[in-house]
C-alpha positions in Angstrom: 41.1 20.8 -7.9 39.5 18.1 -6.1 39.6 18.2 -2.0 40.3 15.8 0.3 37.1 15.8 1.7 35.5 15.1 -1.7 38.2 12.5 -2.9 37.3 10.3 0.8 33.4 10.8 -0.1 34.2 9.3 -3.4 36.3 6.7 -2.0 33.8 5.6 0.8 31.1 5.0 -2.2 32.9 3.4 -4.6 33.6 0.7 -1.6 30.0 0.6 -1.1 28.7 0.4 -4.4 31.5 -2.6 -5.5 30.5 -4.9 -2.6 27.8 -7.5 -2.7 24.3 -6.0 -4.1 22.1 -5.7 -1.4 19.2 -8.0 -1.9 16.2 -5.4 -1.8 17.9 -3.9 -5.3 17.8 -7.1 -6.3 13.9 -7.5 -5.2 13.0 -4.5 -6.7 13.9 -5.7 -10.0 12.0 -9.0 -9.7 9.1 -7.4 -8.3 8.8 -5.1 -11.4 8.7 -7.7 -13.6 6.3 -10.2 -11.5 3.9 -6.7 -11.8 4.5 -6.1 -15.7 4.0 -9.9 -16.2 1.2 -10.9 -13.6 0.9 -14.7 -13.1 -2.1 -14.7 -14.8 -0.6 -13.8 -18.1 1.9 -16.6 -18.3 0.9 -19.6 -20.2 2.1 -22.7 -18.4 3.0 -24.1 -22.9 3.2 -22.3 -25.5 4.6 -24.9 -27.7 8.2 -24.1 -25.8 10.3 -27.5 -25.7 13.3 -25.6 -23.5 13.5 -27.2 -20.1 10.8 -24.9 -16.8 12.4 -22.0 -15.5 13.3 -21.6 -11.8 10.2 -20.8 -10.6 11.2 -18.0 -7.8 12.1 -15.1 -9.8 14.0 -13.6 -6.6 16.0 -16.3 -6.3 16.8 -16.5 -9.8 18.2 -13.1 -9.7 19.9 -12.9 -6.8 22.3 -15.9 -7.8 22.8 -14.5 -11.1 23.9 -10.9 -10.0 26.0 -12.8 -7.0 27.9 -15.1 -9.0 28.3 -12.8 -11.5 29.8 -9.9 -9.2 27.1 -7.7 -10.7 27.7 -4.5 -9.4 25.2 -1.7 -8.2 25.8 1.0 -10.9 25.6 -2.1 -13.2 22.6 -3.6 -12.2 20.6 0.2 -12.1 22.0 0.6 -15.8 19.9 -2.8 -16.5 17.2 -1.3 -14.3 16.6 1.2 -17.1 16.7 -1.1 -19.2 13.9 -3.0 -17.8 11.5 0.3 -17.4 12.6 0.9 -20.7 11.5 -2.5 -22.1 8.9 -2.5 -20.1 7.3 0.9 -21.4 7.7 -0.1 -25.0 5.5 -3.0 -24.3 2.2 -1.7 -22.4 -0.5 -2.2 -24.3 0.6 -5.4 -25.9 -2.0 -8.1 -25.0 0.6 -11.5 -26.2 0.8 -14.2 -24.1 4.0 -14.4 -22.8 5.7 -17.7 -21.5 6.1 -18.2 -17.8 9.7 -17.8 -18.1 9.1 -14.7 -19.7 10.9 -13.0 -16.4 14.0 -14.6 -16.6 14.0 -14.4 -20.2 13.6 -10.6 -19.7 15.7 -9.9 -16.7 18.6 -11.7 -18.3 18.8 -10.1 -21.8 18.9 -6.6 -19.5 21.5 -8.3 -17.5 24.0 -9.4 -20.1 23.4 -6.0 -22.0 24.2 -3.4 -19.0 27.3 -5.6 -18.2 28.4 -4.7 -21.4 27.2 -0.9 -22.1 27.7 0.5 -18.3 30.5 2.4 -17.7 31.2 1.1 -13.9 32.4 3.3 -12.3 30.1 5.6 -13.6 31.8 9.0 -13.1 34.8 10.0 -11.7 35.7 13.6 -11.1 38.2 14.7 -13.8 42.0 14.7 -12.2 40.9 12.2 -9.2 43.3 10.1 -7.9 40.7 7.3 -6.6 42.2 3.6 -7.5 38.6 1.8 -8.0 38.2 -2.0 -8.9 35.3 -3.5 -10.7 34.5 -6.4 -8.0 33.5 -9.2 -10.8 37.0 -8.8 -12.0 38.9 -8.7 -8.6 37.4 -11.1 -6.7 37.4 -13.6 -9.9 34.3 -14.3 -10.0 32.6 -15.1 -13.9 31.3 -11.9 -16.0 27.7 -11.6 -17.3 28.9 -10.1 -20.2 29.0 -13.8 -22.1 26.2 -15.5 -22.2 28.1 -18.6 -22.5 28.2 -18.0 -18.9 25.2 -17.2 -18.1 23.4 -20.1 -19.9 26.3 -22.0 -17.4 25.0 -20.3 -14.0 21.5 -21.0 -15.1 21.8 -24.4 -16.1 18.5 -23.5 -18.0 19.0 -21.9 -21.4 21.4 -22.3 -23.7 24.4 -18.9 -25.2 22.1 -19.2 -28.0 18.8 -19.1 -25.9 20.6 -16.0 -24.3 21.4 -14.2 -27.5 17.8 -14.6 -29.0 17.1 -13.0 -25.7 19.1 -10.3 -26.3 18.3 -9.7 -29.8 14.6 -9.8 -29.0 15.3 -7.2 -26.2 17.5 -5.0 -28.1 14.7 -4.6 -30.8 11.9 -3.5 -28.8 14.5 -0.6 -27.2 14.9 0.3 -30.8 18.3 0.0 -30.3 18.8 2.8 -27.9 20.7 1.5 -25.5 22.8 4.5 -24.8 22.8 5.2 -20.6 24.7 8.4 -20.0 25.4 9.3 -16.5 22.4 12.2 -16.7 20.2 9.6 -17.3 21.0 6.9 -15.3 20.6 9.3 -12.8 17.7 11.1 -13.4 16.5 7.1 -13.0 18.2 6.1 -9.7 16.8 9.8 -8.1 13.4 8.2 -9.4 14.0 5.6 -7.7 15.2 6.4 -4.7 12.6 9.0 -4.3 9.9 6.1 -4.2 11.6 3.1 -2.1 13.3 5.1 0.7 15.8 1.3 1.5 17.0 1.8 -2.4 18.2 5.2 -1.3 20.3 3.6 2.2 21.3 0.4 -0.1 23.7 2.5 -2.0 21.2 4.5 -4.4 22.7 7.8 -2.7 26.1 6.9 -3.1 25.8 6.3 -6.4 23.6 9.3 -7.2 26.7 11.2 -5.4 29.1 9.6 -7.8 26.9 10.8 -10.9 26.7 14.2 -10.0 30.3 14.9 -9.7 
């Protein structure tokens, strides 16, 4: 049986997690991509005829997350995918496009939105009602390549679906992210970055432990 205190805590955590994602979390993802794809490794032109990607990756990610109403649990799943993707690329010396970080994030966000269970975990028998901010606020869903293309104004829906296929192949189709895996990742990130723990990371971890 779920106690009144536990139910109150769950409700409080859900409210925190389904608000706007703090900028420190979106900046964390941008920083991971900048480290993996430093400017010196990105080619200005690889014969690509697509428009140039937005120059500021932090602004690009913040805008996508805000307009799509992406919640922190979903963004955390995207972070899991990014870590898995970047680990698979370790040792690769292939030259990348200058917009590779943007493309990788788009694919991770699209997949995370499709695959995540948001809210992640509720205790059995809980009467707590939750609402996904993406649906309740009328914002656009990041689960649609066409929607992401319209928001970006840089890539077509076909481009984004191609990014998704390449991303999935790199992950060897291992997309399942159960609560235990997400919890381990969130705890590791929060241990390394106290600001992320205070900005919803601890609340997400509490829900995942239920």
